[in-house]
MDTraj code that builds the backbone (N, CA, C; nanometers):
import mdtraj as md
import numpy as np

residues = "MET LEU ILE CYS PRO GLU LYS TRP SER SER PHE LYS ASN PHE CYS ILE VAL GLY PHE SER ASN PHE ALA PRO PRO ASN PHE ASN ARG LYS GLU MET GLN PHE ASN LEU LYS GLU ILE PHE THR VAL GLY MET ILE LEU PHE ALA VAL ILE ASP ILE ILE GLY SER VAL PRO ILE ILE ILE ASP LEU ARG GLN LYS VAL GLY HIS ILE LYS SER GLU LYS ALA SER ILE VAL ALA MET LEU LEU MET ILE ALA PHE LEU PHE LEU GLY GLU SER ILE LEU ASN LEU ILE GLY ILE ASP VAL SER SER PHE ALA ILE ALA GLY SER PHE VAL ILE PHE PHE LEU ALA LEU GLU MET ILE LEU GLY VAL SER LEU PHE LYS ASP ASP ILE PRO ALA THR ALA SER ILE VAL PRO LEU ALA PHE PRO LEU ILE ALA GLY ALA GLY SER MET THR SER LEU LEU SER LEU ARG ALA GLU TYR GLU VAL GLN ASN ILE ILE VAL ALA ILE VAL LEU ASN ILE ILE VAL VAL TYR ALA VAL LEU LYS MET SER THR LYS ILE GLU LYS VAL LEU GLY SER GLY GLY ILE ALA ILE LEU ARG LYS VAL PHE GLY ILE ILE LEU LEU ALA ILE ALA ILE LYS LEU PHE ARG THR ASN VAL GLY PHE".split()
xyz = np.array([
    [-1.8408, -4.2363, 3.7709],
    [-1.8214, -4.2847, 3.9087],
    [-1.6851, -4.3529, 3.9187],
    [-1.6158, -4.3308, 4.0302],
    [-1.4884, -4.3956, 4.0552],
    [-1.5120, -4.5250, 4.1317],
    [-1.4611, -4.6415, 4.0828],
    [-1.4774, -4.7715, 4.1484],
    [-1.3563, -4.7975, 4.2369],
    [-1.3786, -4.8222, 4.3681],
    [-1.2697, -4.8440, 4.4622],
    [-1.2533, -4.9935, 4.4886],
    [-1.1334, -5.0412, 4.5065],
    [-1.1116, -5.1828, 4.5428],
    [-1.1767, -5.2153, 4.6756],
    [-1.2110, -5.3477, 4.6945],
    [-1.2801, -5.3901, 4.8148],
    [-1.1953, -5.3673, 4.9395],
    [-1.0608, -5.3815, 4.9247],
    [-0.9762, -5.3655, 5.0432],
    [-0.9736, -5.2210, 5.0914],
    [-1.0253, -5.1325, 5.0072],
    [-1.0351, -4.9925, 5.0464],
    [-1.1786, -4.9601, 5.0880],
    [-1.2460, -5.0581, 5.1478],
    [-1.3881, -5.0410, 5.1787],
    [-1.4143, -4.9217, 5.2686],
    [-1.3166, -4.8887, 5.3540],
    [-1.3372, -4.7744, 5.4422],
    [-1.3458, -4.6437, 5.3652],
    [-1.2874, -4.6449, 5.2467],
    [-1.2912, -4.5236, 5.1650],
    [-1.3945, -4.5322, 5.0542],
    [-1.4676, -4.6475, 5.0480],
    [-1.5575, -4.6711, 4.9354],
    [-1.6668, -4.5663, 4.9263],
    [-1.7282, -4.5370, 5.0408],
    [-1.8351, -4.4383, 5.0399],
    [-1.7839, -4.3019, 4.9974],
    [-1.6638, -4.2691, 5.0433],
    [-1.6041, -4.1405, 5.0048],
    [-1.5830, -4.1349, 4.8544],
    [-1.5318, -4.2443, 4.7981],
    [-1.5058, -4.2484, 4.6543],
    [-1.6338, -4.2306, 4.5748],
    [-1.7402, -4.3060, 4.6200],
    [-1.8655, -4.3007, 4.5455],
    [-1.9280, -4.1629, 4.5529],
    [-1.9337, -4.1057, 4.6752],
    [-1.9981, -3.9763, 4.6937],
    [-1.9143, -3.8645, 4.6359],
    [-1.7835, -3.8743, 4.6586],
    [-1.6956, -3.7636, 4.6193],
    [-1.6755, -3.7515, 4.4703],
    [-1.6855, -3.8609, 4.3972],
    [-1.6527, -3.8562, 4.2559],
    [-1.7693, -3.8877, 4.1636],
    [-1.8842, -3.9267, 4.2181],
    [-1.9967, -3.9649, 4.1326],
    [-2.0486, -3.8477, 4.0523],
    [-2.0386, -3.7268, 4.1102],
    [-2.0890, -3.6080, 4.0409],
    [-1.9780, -3.5248, 3.9785],
    [-1.8604, -3.5818, 3.9719],
    [-1.7472, -3.5064, 3.9190],
    [-1.7621, -3.4884, 3.7677],
    [-1.7372, -3.3680, 3.7219],
    [-1.7412, -3.3386, 3.5778],
    [-1.6383, -3.2318, 3.5495],
    [-1.5765, -3.2363, 3.4318],
    [-1.4773, -3.1347, 3.3978],
    [-1.5421, -2.9979, 3.3913],
    [-1.4654, -2.8930, 3.4203],
    [-1.5220, -2.7573, 3.4170],
    [-1.5745, -2.7224, 3.2798],
    [-1.6856, -2.6512, 3.2783],
    [-1.7488, -2.6127, 3.1522],
    [-1.7095, -2.4700, 3.1178],
    [-1.6127, -2.4576, 3.0294],
    [-1.5671, -2.3264, 2.9899],
    [-1.6557, -2.2716, 2.8792],
    [-1.6907, -2.1456, 2.8901],
    [-1.7742, -2.0817, 2.7892],
    [-1.6864, -2.0344, 2.6742],
    [-1.6837, -2.1120, 2.5679],
    [-1.5959, -2.0816, 2.4558],
    [-1.6502, -1.9719, 2.3666],
    [-1.7729, -1.9282, 2.3945],
    [-1.8311, -1.8230, 2.3131],
    [-1.7760, -1.6856, 2.3499],
    [-1.7165, -1.6769, 2.4700],
    [-1.6605, -1.5492, 2.5116],
    [-1.5398, -1.5166, 2.4254],
    [-1.5342, -1.3931, 2.3786],
    [-1.4239, -1.3444, 2.2963],
    [-1.4013, -1.4312, 2.1726],
    [-1.5104, -1.4816, 2.1156],
    [-1.4998, -1.5622, 1.9946],
    [-1.4994, -1.4709, 1.8731],
    [-1.3982, -1.4856, 1.7888],
    [-1.3865, -1.4019, 1.6701],
    [-1.4614, -1.4662, 1.5540],
    [-1.5375, -1.3846, 1.4847],
    [-1.6181, -1.4312, 1.3730],
    [-1.5673, -1.3639, 1.2460],
    [-1.5111, -1.4435, 1.1559],
    [-1.4514, -1.3875, 1.0345],
    [-1.5547, -1.3171, 0.9475],
    [-1.6768, -1.3710, 0.9450],
    [-1.7819, -1.3087, 0.8653],
    [-1.8162, -1.1705, 0.9199],
    [-1.8273, -1.1596, 1.0536],
    [-1.8567, -1.0293, 1.1146],
    [-1.7414, -0.9315, 1.0922],
    [-1.6185, -0.9805, 1.1079],
    [-1.5014, -0.8943, 1.0869],
    [-1.5003, -0.8403, 0.9445],
    [-1.5286, -0.9279, 0.8476],
    [-1.5296, -0.8858, 0.7077],
    [-1.6414, -0.7850, 0.6824],
    [-1.7611, -0.8129, 0.7353],
    [-1.8751, -0.7233, 0.7139],
    [-1.8504, -0.5860, 0.7754],
    [-1.8096, -0.5857, 0.9029],
    [-1.7827, -0.4588, 0.9709],
    [-1.6664, -0.3854, 0.9046],
    [-1.5654, -0.4612, 0.8651],
    [-1.4505, -0.4006, 0.7983],
    [-1.4889, -0.3310, 0.6685],
    [-1.5742, -0.3950, 0.5904],
    [-1.6184, -0.3355, 0.4644],
    [-1.7038, -0.2114, 0.4890],
    [-1.7874, -0.2166, 0.5929],
    [-1.8713, -0.1008, 0.6256],
    [-1.7839, 0.0181, 0.6650],
    [-1.6880, -0.0062, 0.7547],
    [-1.5992, 0.1020, 0.7979],
    [-1.5128, 0.1528, 0.6835],
    [-1.4693, 0.0607, 0.5981],
    [-1.3891, 0.1012, 0.4824],
    [-1.4685, 0.1939, 0.3909],
    [-1.5957, 0.1604, 0.3729],
    [-1.6809, 0.2442, 0.2891],
    [-1.7089, 0.3787, 0.3542],
    [-1.7294, 0.3778, 0.4876],
    [-1.7604, 0.5017, 0.5586],
    [-1.6379, 0.5937, 0.5631],
    [-1.5235, 0.5368, 0.5992],
    [-1.4006, 0.6169, 0.6057],
    [-1.3632, 0.6695, 0.4682],
    [-1.3822, 0.5850, 0.3663],
    [-1.3594, 0.6236, 0.2263],
    [-1.2199, 0.6840, 0.2073],
    [-1.1177, 0.6132, 0.2542],
    [-0.9816, 0.6652, 0.2465],
    [-0.9316, 0.6719, 0.1017],
    [-0.9794, 0.5796, 0.0165],
    [-0.9399, 0.5838, -0.1248],
    [-0.9987, 0.7076, -0.1913],
    [-1.1255, 0.7343, -0.1629],
    [-1.1885, 0.8530, -0.2205],
    [-1.1319, 0.9825, -0.1663],
    [-1.0629, 0.9738, -0.0509],
    [-1.0043, 1.0928, 0.0098],
    [-0.8624, 1.1202, -0.0387],
    [-0.8123, 1.0376, -0.1298],
    [-0.6754, 1.0564, -0.1806],
    [-0.6531, 1.1969, -0.2377],
    [-0.7460, 1.2508, -0.3191],
    [-0.7256, 1.3885, -0.3675],
    [-0.7157, 1.4904, -0.2547],
    [-0.7955, 1.4707, -0.1479],
    [-0.7907, 1.5620, -0.0323],
    [-0.6559, 1.5506, 0.0373],
    [-0.6067, 1.4267, 0.0522],
    [-0.4781, 1.4039, 0.1180],
    [-0.3650, 1.4695, 0.0400],
    [-0.3689, 1.4553, -0.0915],
    [-0.2657, 1.5161, -0.1754],
    [-0.2721, 1.6681, -0.1666],
    [-0.3930, 1.7219, -0.1646],
    [-0.4094, 1.8668, -0.1516],
    [-0.3543, 1.9157, -0.0169],
    [-0.3769, 1.8371, 0.0892],
    [-0.3239, 1.8741, 0.2206],
    [-0.1719, 1.8696, 0.2219],
    [-0.1139, 1.7701, 0.1550],
    [0.0316, 1.7622, 0.1469],
    [0.0896, 1.8868, 0.0796],
    [0.0214, 1.9324, -0.0231],
    [0.0687, 2.0520, -0.0936],
    [0.0549, 2.1771, -0.0077],
    [-0.0471, 2.1809, 0.0781],
    [-0.0712, 2.3001, 0.1599],
    [0.0164, 2.3074, 0.2835],
    [0.0311, 2.1929, 0.3546],
    [0.1025, 2.1943, 0.4826],
    [0.2350, 2.1203, 0.4789],
    [0.2691, 2.0605, 0.3655],
    [0.3948, 1.9883, 0.3558],
    [0.3812, 1.8440, 0.4011],
    [0.4790, 1.7976, 0.4804],
    [0.4834, 1.6575, 0.5223],
    [0.3695, 1.6242, 0.6187],
    [0.3074, 1.5074, 0.5969],
    [0.2024, 1.4568, 0.6858],
    [0.2556, 1.3345, 0.7590],
    [0.2411, 1.3331, 0.8904],
    [0.2861, 1.2194, 0.9707],
    [0.1804, 1.1094, 0.9670],
    [0.2011, 1.0140, 0.8771],
    [0.1021, 0.9074, 0.8564],
    [0.0824, 0.8224, 0.9812],
    [0.1943, 0.7903, 1.0511],
    [0.1847, 0.7073, 1.1714],
    [0.1016, 0.7765, 1.2786],
    [0.1274, 0.9032, 1.3016],
    [0.0564, 0.9784, 1.4052],
    [-0.0920, 0.9887, 1.3736],
    [-0.1231, 1.0202, 1.2488],
    [-0.2633, 1.0330, 1.2090],
    [-0.3382, 0.9010, 1.2248],
    [-0.2740, 0.7906, 1.1871],
    [-0.3380, 0.6596, 1.1940],
    [-0.3615, 0.6160, 1.3380],
    [-0.2611, 0.6332, 1.4244],
    [-0.2725, 0.5910, 1.5641],
    [-0.3787, 0.6732, 1.6372],
    [-0.3782, 0.8050, 1.6161],
    [-0.4769, 0.8914, 1.6817],
    [-0.6177, 0.8545, 1.6369],
    [-0.6363, 0.8291, 1.5077],
    [-0.7684, 0.7913, 1.4564],
    [-0.8154, 0.6594, 1.5165],
    [-0.7243, 0.5617, 1.5267],
    [-0.7600, 0.4318, 1.5844],
    [-0.8003, 0.4454, 1.7307],
    [-0.7236, 0.5233, 1.8084],
    [-0.7552, 0.5428, 1.9497],
    [-0.8894, 0.6133, 1.9678],
    [-0.9159, 0.7109, 1.8834],
    [-1.0436, 0.7826, 1.8905],
    [-1.1609, 0.6881, 1.8642],
    [-1.1470, 0.6033, 1.7632],
    [-1.2557, 0.5126, 1.7261],
    [-1.2802, 0.4068, 1.8336],
    [-1.1719, 0.3488, 1.8874],
    [-1.1872, 0.2469, 1.9906],
    [-1.2440, 0.3080, 2.1184],
    [-1.1961, 0.4280, 2.1533],
    [-1.2471, 0.4953, 2.2733],
    [-1.3960, 0.5249, 2.2602],
    [-1.4375, 0.5707, 2.1427],
    [-1.5788, 0.6016, 2.1224],
    [-1.6625, 0.4745, 2.1196],
    [-1.6036, 0.3650, 2.0729],
    [-1.6750, 0.2373, 2.0710],
    [-1.7144, 0.1948, 2.2121],
    [-1.6257, 0.2191, 2.3108],
    [-1.6516, 0.1785, 2.4487],
    [-1.7235, 0.2858, 2.5295],
    [-1.6887, 0.4122, 2.5058],
    [-1.7444, 0.5200, 2.5872],
    [-1.8681, 0.5845, 2.5258],
    [-1.8887, 0.5621, 2.3975],
    [-2.0002, 0.6276, 2.3296],
    [-2.1352, 0.5944, 2.3895],
    [-2.1557, 0.4657, 2.4226],
    [-2.2852, 0.4245, 2.4789],
    [-2.3071, 0.4870, 2.6161],
    [-2.1996, 0.4968, 2.6965],
    [-2.2110, 0.5588, 2.8292],
    [-2.2472, 0.7062, 2.8172],
    [-2.1878, 0.7708, 2.7182],
    [-2.2198, 0.9121, 2.6952],
    [-2.3663, 0.9271, 2.6559],
    [-2.4137, 0.8353, 2.5724],
    [-2.5543, 0.8399, 2.5308],
    [-2.6470, 0.8166, 2.6499],
    [-2.6110, 0.7184, 2.7348],
    [-2.6935, 0.6920, 2.8536],
    [-2.6968, 0.8124, 2.9466],
    [-2.5856, 0.8842, 2.9509],
    [-2.5777, 1.0012, 3.0380],
    [-2.6768, 1.1085, 2.9959],
    [-2.6990, 1.1190, 2.8654],
    [-2.7925, 1.2203, 2.8149],
    [-2.9290, 1.1603, 2.7803],
    [-2.9478, 1.0314, 2.8160],
    [-3.0792, 0.9699, 2.8028],
    [-3.1172, 0.9247, 2.6632],
    [-3.0182, 0.8786, 2.5852],
    [-3.0460, 0.8298, 2.4490],
    [-3.0041, 0.6844, 2.4405],
    [-3.0914, 0.5974, 2.3893],
    [-3.0564, 0.4568, 2.3755],
    [-2.9831, 0.4331, 2.2438],
    [-2.9155, 0.3168, 2.2368],
    [-2.8322, 0.2847, 2.1206],
    [-2.9159, 0.2732, 1.9931],
    [-3.0373, 0.2185, 2.0043],
    [-3.1230, 0.2025, 1.8863],
    [-3.1580, 0.3376, 1.8244],
    [-3.1902, 0.4355, 1.9095],
    [-3.2215, 0.5695, 1.8589],
    [-3.1003, 0.6314, 1.7913],
    [-2.9827, 0.6101, 1.8529],
    [-2.8602, 0.6626, 1.7934],
    [-2.8298, 0.5932, 1.6615],
    [-2.8598, 0.4623, 1.6566],
    [-2.8366, 0.3870, 1.5330],
    [-2.9268, 0.4370, 1.4204],
    [-3.0506, 0.4717, 1.4536],
    [-3.1418, 0.5265, 1.3523],
    [-3.0902, 0.6606, 1.3021],
    [-3.0460, 0.7459, 1.3985],
    [-2.9878, 0.8741, 1.3580],
    [-2.8644, 0.8511, 1.2725],
    [-2.7844, 0.7502, 1.3124],
    [-2.6652, 0.7178, 1.2346],
    [-2.6967, 0.6707, 1.0937],
    [-2.8075, 0.6006, 1.0796],
    [-2.8465, 0.5544, 0.9460],
    [-2.8749, 0.6721, 0.8532],
    [-2.9300, 0.7822, 0.9094],
    [-2.9540, 0.9017, 0.8279],
    [-2.8219, 0.9673, 0.7859],
    [-2.7250, 0.9703, 0.8811],
    [-2.5929, 1.0271, 0.8488],
    [-2.5265, 0.9467, 0.7386],
    [-2.5300, 0.8127, 0.7530],
    [-2.4702, 0.7256, 0.6513],
    [-2.5432, 0.7406, 0.5180],
    [-2.6749, 0.7586, 0.5248],
    [-2.7549, 0.7774, 0.4037],
    [-2.7077, 0.9011, 0.3260],
    [-2.6874, 1.0128, 0.3977],
    [-2.6441, 1.1352, 0.3301],
    [-2.4986, 1.1268, 0.2837],
    [-2.4154, 1.0531, 0.3599],
    [-2.2791, 1.0297, 0.3132],
    [-2.2801, 0.9517, 0.1820],
    [-2.3696, 0.8537, 0.1736],
    [-2.3819, 0.7749, 0.0511],
    [-2.4270, 0.8621, -0.0659],
    [-2.5212, 0.9526, -0.0394],
    [-2.5666, 1.0428, -0.1448],
    [-2.4529, 1.1317, -0.1950],
    [-2.3682, 1.1766, -0.1016],
    [-2.2513, 1.2564, -0.1411],
    [-2.1633, 1.1782, -0.2380],
    [-2.1385, 1.0524, -0.2055],
    [-2.0484, 0.9711, -0.2860],
    [-2.1096, 0.9356, -0.4216],
    [-2.2407, 0.9095, -0.4230],
    [-2.3059, 0.8682, -0.5486],
    [-2.3280, 0.9867, -0.6421],
    [-2.3781, 1.0973, -0.5867],
    [-2.4168, 1.2123, -0.6686],
    [-2.3025, 1.3115, -0.6906],
    [-2.1946, 1.2961, -0.6116],
    [-2.0826, 1.3880, -0.6268],
    [-2.1125, 1.5274, -0.5752],
    [-2.1999, 1.5366, -0.4758],
    [-2.2343, 1.6662, -0.4164],
    [-2.1738, 1.6732, -0.2764],
    [-2.1702, 1.7932, -0.2185],
    [-2.1168, 1.8131, -0.0846],
    [-2.2284, 1.8602, 0.0074],
    [-2.2674, 1.7723, 0.1005],
    [-2.3729, 1.8043, 0.1956],
    [-2.3175, 1.8439, 0.3317],
    [-2.1976, 1.7946, 0.3650],
    [-2.1349, 1.8258, 0.4919],
    [-2.0205, 1.9239, 0.4687],
    [-2.0193, 2.0312, 0.5431],
    [-1.9178, 2.1343, 0.5285],
    [-1.8189, 2.1246, 0.6438],
    [-1.6909, 2.1025, 0.6119],
    [-1.5855, 2.0958, 0.7127],
    [-1.4775, 2.1976, 0.6801],
    [-1.4360, 2.2742, 0.7814],
    [-1.3272, 2.3689, 0.7630],
    [-1.1940, 2.2964, 0.7759],
    [-1.1010, 2.3265, 0.6876],
    [-0.9695, 2.2635, 0.6891],
    [-0.8698, 2.3595, 0.7508],
    [-0.8132, 2.3268, 0.8691],
    [-0.7183, 2.4152, 0.9338],
    [-0.5793, 2.4060, 0.8723],
    [-0.4847, 2.4793, 0.9325],
    [-0.3500, 2.4861, 0.8761],
    [-0.2709, 2.3578, 0.8991],
    [-0.2966, 2.2853, 1.0076],
    [-0.2259, 2.1611, 1.0356],
    [-0.3061, 2.0434, 0.9823],
    [-0.2349, 1.9296, 0.9602],
    [-0.3047, 1.8208, 0.8924],
    [-0.2874, 1.6840, 0.9554],
    [-0.1841, 1.6583, 1.0342],
    [-0.1595, 1.5233, 1.0844],
    [-0.2718, 1.4723, 1.1730],
    [-0.3212, 1.5564, 1.2633],
    [-0.4316, 1.5148, 1.3513],
    [-0.5633, 1.5710, 1.2998],
    [-0.5672, 1.6999, 1.2756],
    [-0.6858, 1.7651, 1.2182],
    [-0.6445, 1.8221, 1.0821],
    [-0.7118, 1.7855, 0.9742],
    [-0.8356, 1.7069, 0.9659],
    [-0.8166, 1.5605, 0.9322],
    [-0.6930, 1.5096, 0.9279],
    [-0.6746, 1.3708, 0.8877],
    [-0.7317, 1.2719, 0.9897],
    [-0.6728, 1.2706, 1.1112],
    [-0.7204, 1.1765, 1.2134],
    [-0.8655, 1.2050, 1.2480],
    [-0.8966, 1.3339, 1.2639],
    [-1.0337, 1.3773, 1.2901],
    [-1.0555, 1.5095, 1.2176],
    [-1.1571, 1.5205, 1.1312],
    [-1.2680, 1.4261, 1.1113],
    [-1.2588, 1.3426, 0.9839],
    [-1.1459, 1.3458, 0.9109],
    [-1.1405, 1.2754, 0.7834],
    [-1.1482, 1.1239, 0.8014],
    [-1.0708, 1.0698, 0.8983],
    [-1.0710, 0.9247, 0.9217],
    [-1.1742, 0.8883, 1.0290],
    [-1.1552, 0.9415, 1.1486],
    [-1.2493, 0.9157, 1.2592],
    [-1.3464, 1.0320, 1.2694],
    [-1.4305, 1.0433, 1.1709],
    [-1.5249, 1.1542, 1.1656],
    [-1.6632, 1.1179, 1.2156],
    [-1.7576, 1.2058, 1.1866],
    [-1.8955, 1.1842, 1.2329],
    [-1.9538, 1.0555, 1.1760],
    [-1.9249, 1.0279, 1.0491],
    [-1.9792, 0.9077, 0.9861],
    [-1.9273, 0.7803, 1.0497],
    [-1.7944, 0.7721, 1.0722],
    [-1.7362, 0.6511, 1.1308],
    [-1.7766, 0.6347, 1.2774],
    [-1.7819, 0.7452, 1.3522],
    [-1.8230, 0.7381, 1.4922],
    [-1.9679, 0.6907, 1.5048],
    [-2.0531, 0.7471, 1.4222],
    [-2.1934, 0.7066, 1.4235],
    [-2.2077, 0.5603, 1.3834],
    [-2.1307, 0.5204, 1.2836],
    [-2.1362, 0.3823, 1.2365],
    [-2.0933, 0.2842, 1.3444],
    [-1.9931, 0.3228, 1.4253],
    [-1.9426, 0.2321, 1.5280],
    [-2.0507, 0.1950, 1.6287],
    [-2.1242, 0.2936, 1.6776],
    [-2.2309, 0.2632, 1.7738],
    [-2.3462, 0.1895, 1.7063],
    [-2.3711, 0.2230, 1.5812],
    [-2.4759, 0.1514, 1.5078],
    [-2.4366, 0.0053, 1.4903],
    [-2.3084, -0.0183, 1.4595],
    [-2.2590, -0.1544, 1.4398],
    [-2.2560, -0.2316, 1.5715],
    [-2.2283, -0.1619, 1.6808],
    [-2.2228, -0.2301, 1.8109],
    [-2.3582, -0.2869, 1.8501],
    [-2.4650, -0.2295, 1.7968],
    [-2.5984, -0.2807, 1.8262],
    [-2.6232, -0.4158, 1.7586],
    [-2.5388, -0.4504, 1.6593],
    [-2.5614, -0.5735, 1.5828],
    [-2.4463, -0.6727, 1.5880],
    [-2.3240, -0.6269, 1.6136],
    [-2.2061, -0.7133, 1.6050],
    [-2.1286, -0.7145, 1.7370],
    [-2.0447, -0.8196, 1.7543],
    [-1.9649, -0.8341, 1.8758],
    [-1.8513, -0.7317, 1.8773],
    [-1.8201, -0.6816, 1.9981],
    [-1.7211, -0.5745, 2.0125],
    [-1.5836, -0.6173, 1.9628],
    [-1.5416, -0.7403, 1.9965],
    [-1.4077, -0.7841, 1.9573],
    [-1.3919, -0.7885, 1.8060],
    [-1.4994, -0.8236, 1.7349],
    [-1.4925, -0.8260, 1.5889],
    [-1.4844, -0.6848, 1.5320],
    [-1.5521, -0.5910, 1.5972],
    [-1.5461, -0.4516, 1.5528],
    [-1.4052, -0.3959, 1.5727],
    [-1.3425, -0.4299, 1.6862],
    [-1.2067, -0.3807, 1.7133],
    [-1.1082, -0.4324, 1.6086],
    [-1.1189, -0.5612, 1.5754],
    [-1.0315, -0.6179, 1.4720],
    [-1.0529, -0.5457, 1.3389],
    [-1.1796, -0.5184, 1.3055],
    [-1.2113, -0.4476, 1.1815],
    [-1.1532, -0.3064, 1.1827],
    [-1.1568, -0.2402, 1.2990],
    [-1.0984, -0.1055, 1.3101],
    [-0.9484, -0.1110, 1.2835],
    [-0.8800, -0.2062, 1.3488],
    [-0.7347, -0.2187, 1.3328],
    [-0.6983, -0.2464, 1.1874],
    [-0.7715, -0.3370, 1.1227],
    [-0.7442, -0.3686, 0.9820],
    [-0.7644, -0.2464, 0.8926],
    [-0.8690, -0.1687, 0.9218],
    [-0.8932, -0.0479, 0.8430],
    [-0.7847, 0.0558, 0.8651],
    [-0.7351, 0.0674, 0.9879],
    [-0.6292, 0.1635, 1.0160],
    [-0.5001, 0.1245, 0.9432],
    [-0.4750, -0.0058, 0.9321],
    [-0.3585, -0.0515, 0.8552],
    [-0.3715, -0.0082, 0.7091],
    [-0.4928, -0.0242, 0.6542],
    [-0.5174, 0.0198, 0.5162],
    [-0.5022, 0.1712, 0.5050],
    [-0.5556, 0.2438, 0.6041],
    [-0.5449, 0.3899, 0.6051],
    [-0.3988, 0.4328, 0.6048],
    [-0.3187, 0.3694, 0.6893],
    [-0.1763, 0.4029, 0.6974],
    [-0.1072, 0.3794, 0.5629],
    [-0.1394, 0.2650, 0.5000],
    [-0.0786, 0.2340, 0.3703],
    [-0.1179, 0.3378, 0.2645],
    [-0.2447, 0.3784, 0.2664],
    [-0.2921, 0.4765, 0.1684],
    [-0.2269, 0.6125, 0.1922],
    [-0.2133, 0.6523, 0.3186],
    [-0.1486, 0.7798, 0.3492],
    [-0.0036, 0.7803, 0.3017],
    [0.0620, 0.6678, 0.3153],
    [0.2007, 0.6569, 0.2725],
    [0.2144, 0.6575, 0.1208],
    [0.1150, 0.5985, 0.0518],
    [0.1263, 0.5813, -0.0936],
    [0.0193, 0.6597, -0.1696],
    [-0.0302, 0.7677, -0.1114],
    [-0.1412, 0.8421, -0.1731],
    [-0.1078, 0.8930, -0.3131],
    [0.0130, 0.9421, -0.3327],
    [0.0519, 0.9946, -0.4644],
    [0.0545, 0.8839, -0.5690],
    [0.1101, 0.7672, -0.5327],
    [0.1170, 0.6546, -0.6256],
    [-0.0223, 0.6022, -0.6586],
    [-0.1096, 0.5977, -0.5570],
    [-0.2464, 0.5478, -0.5794],
    [-0.3213, 0.6368, -0.6770],
    [-0.3054, 0.7672, -0.6620],
    [-0.3741, 0.8592, -0.7530],
    [-0.3249, 0.8411, -0.8965],
    [-0.1959, 0.8175, -0.9122],
    [-0.1407, 0.7968, -1.0466],
    [-0.1917, 0.6675, -1.1081],
    [-0.2043, 0.5616, -1.0257],
    [-0.2489, 0.4313, -1.0765],
    [-0.3970, 0.4325, -1.1114],
    [-0.4800, 0.4816, -1.0197],
    [-0.6244, 0.4803, -1.0417],
    [-0.6707, 0.5924, -1.1329],
    [-0.6077, 0.7078, -1.1194],
    [-0.6536, 0.8235, -1.1955],
    [-0.7804, 0.8810, -1.1343],
    [-0.8156, 0.9981, -1.1771],
    [-0.9365, 1.0625, -1.1227],
    [-1.0623, 0.9828, -1.1556],
    [-1.0651, 0.9208, -1.2748],
    [-1.1815, 0.8403, -1.3143],
    [-1.1978, 0.7169, -1.2277],
    [-1.0872, 0.6475, -1.1975],
    [-1.0920, 0.5278, -1.1145],
    [-1.1377, 0.5582, -0.9730],
    [-1.0886, 0.6684, -0.9173],
    [-1.1288, 0.7086, -0.7821],
    [-1.2771, 0.7440, -0.7788],
    [-1.3247, 0.8118, -0.8841],
    [-1.4664, 0.8491, -0.8910],
    [-1.5555, 0.7251, -0.8967],
    [-1.5132, 0.6237, -0.9727],
    [-1.5906, 0.4991, -0.9827],
    [-1.5968, 0.4287, -0.8469],
    [-1.4811, 0.4218, -0.7789],
    [-1.4774, 0.3583, -0.6472],
    [-1.5697, 0.4287, -0.5489],
    [-1.5700, 0.5609, -0.5511],
    [-1.6566, 0.6370, -0.4613],
    [-1.8038, 0.6040, -0.4853],
    [-1.8425, 0.5914, -0.6109],
    [-1.9823, 0.5630, -0.6429],
    [-2.0211, 0.4205, -0.6019],
    [-1.9287, 0.3260, -0.6237],
    [-1.9560, 0.1874, -0.5853],
    [-1.9759, 0.1762, -0.4347],
    [-1.8838, 0.2345, -0.3579],
    [-1.8962, 0.2290, -0.2129],
    [-2.0122, 0.3149, -0.1639],
    [-2.0499, 0.4155, -0.2403],
    [-2.1675, 0.4948, -0.2056],
    [-2.2943, 0.4123, -0.2104],
    [-2.3069, 0.3285, -0.3135],
    [-2.4235, 0.2401, -0.3242],
    [-2.4263, 0.1394, -0.2095],
    [-2.3057, 0.0859, -0.1736],
    [-2.2975, -0.0073, -0.0599],
    [-2.3423, 0.0614, 0.0682],
    [-2.2956, 0.1842, 0.0893],
    [-2.3345, 0.2597, 0.2085],
    [-2.4841, 0.2859, 0.2121],
    [-2.5420, 0.3149, 0.0972],
    [-2.6853, 0.3410, 0.0899],
    [-2.7639, 0.2181, 0.1361],
    [-2.7222, 0.1002, 0.0896],
    [-2.7881, -0.0239, 0.1307],
    [-2.7704, -0.0484, 0.2810],
    [-2.6502, -0.0173, 0.3330],
    [-2.6231, -0.0347, 0.4757],
    [-2.7116, 0.0574, 0.5588],
    [-2.7275, 0.1819, 0.5133],
    [-2.8105, 0.2790, 0.5849],
    [-2.9555, 0.2300, 0.5942],
    [-3.0071, 0.1772, 0.4842],
    [-3.1442, 0.1266, 0.4820],
    [-3.1593, 0.0073, 0.5758],
    [-3.0574, -0.0815, 0.5765],
    [-3.0614, -0.2001, 0.6629],
    [-3.0596, -0.1579, 0.8098],
    [-2.9728, -0.0642, 0.8462],
    [-2.9646, -0.0165, 0.9849],
    [-3.0961, 0.0445, 1.0300],
    [-3.1571, 0.1227, 0.9409],
    [-3.2845, 0.1869, 0.9742],
    [-3.3924, 0.0817, 0.9979],
    [-3.4050, -0.0149, 0.9060],
    [-3.5090, -0.1169, 0.9171],
    [-3.4890, -0.2030, 1.0422],
    [-3.3613, -0.2383, 1.0729],
    [-3.3333, -0.3250, 1.1865],
    [-3.3715, -0.2587, 1.3187],
    [-3.3365, -0.1312, 1.3344],
    [-3.3573, -0.0624, 1.4624],
    [-3.4978, -0.0056, 1.4772],
    [-3.5677, 0.0143, 1.3651],
    [-3.7076, 0.0588, 1.3734],
    [-3.7962, -0.0613, 1.4031],
    [-3.7543, -0.1796, 1.3517],
    [-3.8300, -0.3012, 1.3796],
    [-3.9151, -0.3482, 1.2642],
    [-3.8791, -0.3057, 1.1414],
    [-3.9539, -0.3522, 1.0250],
    [-3.9206, -0.4958, 0.9939],
])
top = md.Topology()
chain = top.add_chain()
for i, resn in enumerate(residues, 1):
    res = top.add_residue(resn, chain, resSeq=i)
    for name in ("N", "CA", "C"):
        top.add_atom(name, md.element.get_by_symbol(name[0]), res)
traj = md.Trajectory(xyz[None], top)
């Protein structure tokens, strides 16, 4: 309450009524709040799904087949595809009458089989490799493929959008670095090191797939 001097008695009632209920504006600080734990979790999930380290042999093979690969172009196109699907994917699902939970369950099966590929060293998904490489198959489907797209909508059911976007950007930075240094990475890790990494991230993906399934089914 604002206390007015007695000589301002004509304004006293105005002061009491006008300011007695005054309070500073209540800003909602939860809007657009970044959560480092969510960013790290989503980032690790996308890193495992994209599996850019495990794709180093494929990248090197593509370089030998088509020559120079435009790392910047591939990275930017992949990032735009992932962010666009993050926002438009749910609308597309609503258009065809599918809810996010159902899509997340389907996505858990895709991630499950991707994990089996990485752990067992088998090939369950067949992709044709065209003559060009900067956009297809690097940007799509190698980086922003079925697994990452499915994972994005599955993750949106559990995590905040802004944290997912930050995780996408961080992963694209890693992707760009790997594309630029793919030959050096293969020499440092060797075929054995890359195989071990694939199996480790395969086990992580398997656990993620089970968690997504249980969460959206309601166990």
